[in-house]
C-alpha positions as CSV (number, residue, x, y, z in Angstrom):
1,M,-6.4,10.7,-9.8
2,N,-3.5,9.1,-7.7
3,A,-0.8,11.9,-7.2
4,V,2.5,11.6,-5.4
5,I,4.4,14.7,-4.2
6,V,8.1,14.5,-4.2
7,G,10.0,17.0,-2.0
8,A,6.9,17.6,0.1
9,G,8.9,19.3,3.0
10,G,9.9,22.4,1.0
11,Q,8.0,25.6,0.4
12,L,6.3,24.3,-2.7
13,G,5.8,21.0,-1.3
14,R,3.9,22.2,1.5
15,A,1.7,24.3,-0.8
16,L,1.3,21.3,-3.1
17,R,0.0,19.3,0.0
18,R,-2.8,21.7,0.6
19,E,-3.7,21.8,-3.1
20,F,-3.7,18.0,-3.5
21,P,-4.8,16.8,0.0
22,D,-5.2,13.2,-1.3
23,A,-1.8,13.0,-2.8
24,L,1.0,10.7,-1.1
25,A,3.4,13.4,0.2
26,L,7.0,12.3,0.4
27,D,9.7,14.4,1.9
28,R,13.4,13.5,1.5
29,A,13.2,10.8,4.2
30,G,10.3,9.3,2.3
31,L,12.0,9.2,-1.1
32,D,15.4,10.6,-1.7
33,L,15.9,11.1,-5.5
34,A,19.7,11.0,-5.1
35,D,19.3,7.2,-4.0
36,A,18.9,5.5,-7.2
37,D,18.1,2.1,-5.5
38,A,15.2,3.9,-3.5
39,V,13.7,5.3,-6.7
40,R,14.1,2.0,-8.3
41,A,12.4,0.1,-5.6
42,F,9.5,2.6,-5.1
43,D,6.2,1.0,-5.7
44,W,4.6,3.2,-8.5
45,T,1.7,1.0,-9.1
46,G,-1.5,3.0,-9.9
47,V,0.3,6.4,-9.7
48,D,-1.4,8.9,-12.4
49,V,0.9,11.8,-11.8
50,V,4.2,12.7,-9.9
51,L,4.8,16.4,-8.7
52,N,8.5,16.9,-8.3
53,A,9.1,19.7,-6.0
54,A,12.5,18.4,-4.7
55,G,15.9,19.7,-5.7
56,W,18.9,21.6,-4.6
57,T,18.0,25.2,-4.3
58,A,20.9,26.8,-2.5
59,V,22.0,28.9,-5.4
60,D,25.4,30.3,-4.0
61,A,26.4,27.0,-2.4
62,A,26.0,25.3,-5.8
63,E,29.0,27.5,-6.8
64,D,31.4,25.4,-4.3
65,P,32.9,22.7,-6.2
66,A,32.7,20.5,-3.1
67,N,28.9,20.5,-3.7
68,A,29.0,19.6,-7.3
69,G,28.2,15.9,-6.9
70,A,25.3,16.6,-4.5
71,V,23.9,19.3,-6.8
72,R,23.9,17.0,-9.8
73,A,22.6,14.1,-7.8
74,A,19.5,16.3,-6.8
75,N,18.8,18.5,-9.9
76,V,19.9,16.2,-12.6
77,D,20.4,12.5,-11.9
78,G,17.3,12.4,-9.5
79,V,15.2,14.0,-12.4
80,G,16.4,11.3,-14.8
81,R,15.3,8.5,-12.4
82,L,11.9,10.1,-12.1
83,A,11.5,10.4,-15.9
84,A,12.6,6.8,-16.4
85,A,10.1,5.7,-13.8
86,A,7.3,7.8,-15.6
87,Q,8.2,6.0,-18.9
88,A,8.3,2.6,-17.3
89,H,5.1,3.0,-15.2
90,G,2.9,5.4,-17.5
91,F,2.6,8.3,-15.0
92,A,2.8,12.0,-16.0
93,L,5.6,14.1,-14.5
94,V,5.3,17.7,-13.3
95,H,8.9,19.2,-12.8
96,L,9.8,22.5,-11.4
97,S,12.3,24.7,-13.2
98,S,13.8,28.3,-12.7
99,E,14.6,31.4,-14.7
100,Y,18.2,30.6,-13.8
101,V,18.5,28.4,-16.9
102,F,18.7,31.7,-18.7
103,D,21.3,34.5,-18.7
104,G,18.9,37.4,-18.2
105,T,19.8,39.2,-21.4
106,H,16.7,38.6,-23.3
107,P,14.7,41.8,-24.0
108,G,11.5,41.6,-22.5
109,P,9.3,38.7,-21.1
110,I,11.2,35.5,-21.5
111,P,9.2,32.7,-23.7
112,E,9.1,29.1,-23.0
113,D,11.1,28.2,-25.9
114,L,14.1,30.4,-25.5
115,P,17.2,28.1,-25.5
116,P,18.8,27.8,-22.2
117,S,21.9,29.8,-21.3
118,P,22.7,29.6,-17.7
119,L,25.2,31.6,-15.9
120,S,25.7,29.6,-12.8
121,A,26.3,26.1,-11.5
122,Y,22.9,25.9,-10.3
123,G,21.4,27.2,-13.5
124,R,23.3,24.6,-15.5
125,S,22.0,21.8,-13.2
126,K,18.5,22.9,-13.6
127,A,18.9,23.2,-17.5
128,D,20.3,19.6,-17.6
129,G,17.5,18.3,-15.4
130,D,14.9,20.1,-17.6
131,A,16.2,18.4,-20.6
132,L,15.8,15.0,-18.9
133,A,12.2,15.9,-17.8
134,T,11.1,17.2,-21.2
135,A,12.5,14.0,-22.9
136,I,9.3,12.1,-22.0
137,E,6.2,12.6,-23.7
138,R,3.8,13.1,-20.5
139,H,5.4,16.0,-18.8
140,W,4.5,19.5,-17.6
141,L,7.7,21.5,-17.0
142,V,6.7,24.5,-14.9
143,R,9.2,27.3,-14.8
144,T,8.9,29.9,-12.0
145,T,10.7,32.8,-10.2
146,W,11.3,34.4,-6.9
147,V,9.2,31.9,-4.8
148,V,7.7,32.9,-1.5
149,G,5.8,30.5,0.9
150,D,5.9,28.6,4.0
151,G,9.7,28.5,4.8
152,G,12.8,30.8,4.5
153,N,12.7,33.4,1.7
154,F,13.7,36.8,0.8
155,V,10.4,38.3,2.1
156,R,10.8,36.7,5.6
157,T,14.6,37.8,5.7
158,M,13.5,41.5,4.9
159,A,10.8,41.3,7.5
160,A,13.2,40.1,10.0
161,L,15.8,42.9,9.1
162,A,12.8,45.6,9.4
163,D,11.8,44.3,12.7
164,R,15.5,44.6,14.1
165,G,16.0,48.1,12.8
166,V,18.4,47.1,10.1
167,C,18.7,49.2,6.9
168,P,19.7,46.8,4.2
169,A,21.3,47.4,0.7
170,V,19.3,45.6,-2.0
171,V,19.7,45.3,-5.7
172,D,17.6,47.4,-8.0
173,D,18.7,46.1,-11.4
174,Q,17.5,42.5,-11.2
175,I,13.9,42.6,-12.6
176,G,11.1,40.0,-12.1
177,R,8.0,39.0,-10.2
178,L,7.4,37.3,-7.0
179,T,5.6,33.9,-7.1
180,S,3.4,32.7,-4.2
181,T,3.5,29.0,-3.6
182,A,-0.2,29.1,-3.3
183,D,-0.6,30.5,-6.8
184,L,2.0,28.2,-8.1
185,A,0.5,25.0,-6.5
186,A,-3.0,26.2,-7.8
187,G,-1.6,26.6,-11.3
188,I,0.0,23.3,-11.3
189,R,-3.4,21.7,-10.2
190,H,-4.9,23.6,-13.0
191,L,-2.7,22.1,-15.6
192,V,-3.3,18.7,-14.2
193,D,-7.0,18.9,-13.9
194,S,-7.7,20.6,-17.2
195,G,-5.7,18.3,-19.1
196,A,-3.5,21.0,-20.5
197,P,-1.4,20.0,-23.3
198,H,2.1,18.7,-22.2
199,G,5.0,20.8,-22.4
200,T,6.8,23.9,-20.6
201,Y,4.6,26.5,-19.0
202,N,6.0,29.8,-17.3
203,L,4.2,30.3,-14.1
204,T,4.9,33.3,-11.7
205,G,3.0,36.1,-10.2
206,S,1.5,38.6,-12.7
207,G,1.4,42.3,-13.0
208,E,4.0,45.0,-13.6
209,P,7.5,43.6,-12.9
210,G,9.7,45.0,-10.2
211,C,13.2,44.8,-8.6
212,W,14.2,43.2,-5.2
213,A,14.6,46.6,-3.8
214,D,10.9,47.2,-4.7
215,V,10.1,44.0,-2.8
216,A,12.2,45.0,0.2
217,A,10.6,48.5,0.3
218,A,7.1,47.1,0.4
219,V,7.9,44.7,3.1
220,F,9.6,47.6,5.2
221,T,6.4,49.6,4.6
222,A,4.2,46.8,5.8
223,R,6.3,46.3,9.0
224,G,5.9,50.1,9.8
225,R,9.4,51.2,8.4
226,S,10.1,53.8,5.8
227,A,10.8,52.5,2.1
228,D,13.8,54.9,2.2
229,D,15.3,52.6,4.9
230,V,16.3,50.2,1.9
231,S,19.4,51.5,0.1
232,R,19.2,50.7,-3.5
233,V,22.5,49.2,-5.2
234,S,23.3,47.7,-8.5
235,T,24.2,44.0,-8.5
236,A,27.8,44.9,-9.3
237,E,27.9,47.1,-6.3
238,Y,26.4,44.4,-4.1
239,F,28.8,41.7,-5.4
240,A,31.8,43.9,-4.9
241,G,34.4,42.5,-2.3
242,R,32.0,39.4,-1.8
243,T,33.1,35.8,-2.8
244,G,31.1,32.7,-3.3
245,L,28.0,34.3,-4.9
246,A,26.4,32.7,-7.9
247,P,25.9,35.2,-10.9
248,R,22.3,36.2,-11.2
249,P,20.2,36.9,-14.4
250,L,19.1,40.6,-14.5
251,N,16.0,39.8,-16.4
252,S,13.9,37.3,-14.5
253,V,10.5,38.2,-16.0
254,L,8.7,35.2,-17.7
255,D,6.1,35.5,-20.5
256,L,2.8,34.2,-18.9
257,A,0.8,34.1,-22.2
258,R,0.9,30.3,-22.5
259,I,-0.4,29.5,-19.1
260,E,-3.1,32.3,-19.2
261,A,-4.2,30.7,-22.6
262,T,-5.2,27.5,-20.5
263,G,-7.4,29.6,-18.5
264,Y,-5.2,30.3,-15.4
265,R,-4.6,33.8,-14.3
266,P,-2.2,34.0,-11.5
267,R,-2.6,37.0,-8.9
268,D,-0.7,40.2,-9.3
269,W,2.6,39.6,-7.3
270,R,2.0,42.8,-5.3
271,E,-1.4,41.8,-4.2
272,A,-0.1,38.3,-3.2
273,L,2.8,39.9,-1.3
274,R,0.3,42.2,0.6
275,R,-1.8,39.1,1.5
276,Y,1.3,37.2,2.5
277,L,2.5,39.9,4.7
278,T,-0.9,40.2,6.5
279,H,-0.4,36.4,7.8
280,L,3.5,37.0,8.5
281,S,4.1,37.2,12.3
């Protein structure tokens, strides 16, 4: 199988490189999806599957109208170019999505077929990109949440605050599950290698959902601090007086029944977090 990883320099891209060691790994310098000429000129001969881990992920910065063009170029137009290349050259496309395509009001775990209802500019860009990716027959759209891997992320931020003696305020009404990039990449590998039916799959950590304050408390405890050093606040309280922040979905819990029916069961997110923290310097 000849695989190409696009966005190979990001958190998920690095995990995909470990999971697909023989794949051609392209960071932004290797292939910029915002560059139509570069995508059109790329030699896709013999490629079986493209794993698209590229995209604009700065959720708050996407709210700035000055960034609207760059956000769309990365999350919408670039996806459309990959989808067109997939149609023209016959390869399958794996595309990563987010629970930000939903407004977070659904009661209970969110199924794959819930219609999009994004709250933010970032969420709208992901929903628009998803529509282009799913318009082709041979696609796996993988929707995930709260990603933690090799790079900047919430867990690393909390660990740094714990080490510096800071006592942060963290929201306790946004509910979801962390997703290890190792588990995410392994799940993608499973979908591709098993020949799972094309379509949309939710893929996150498993287990009882928690809030961001629960994650922060677990990190603080692992760093030798007290869980009580994390102040729990509502999203409304946290946003008060702040500007430039994108609205967040309160429910980020995705239904995992479909991915589990294919034979892949991701780790409990708390177990994955404990393992991640043991290797965090």
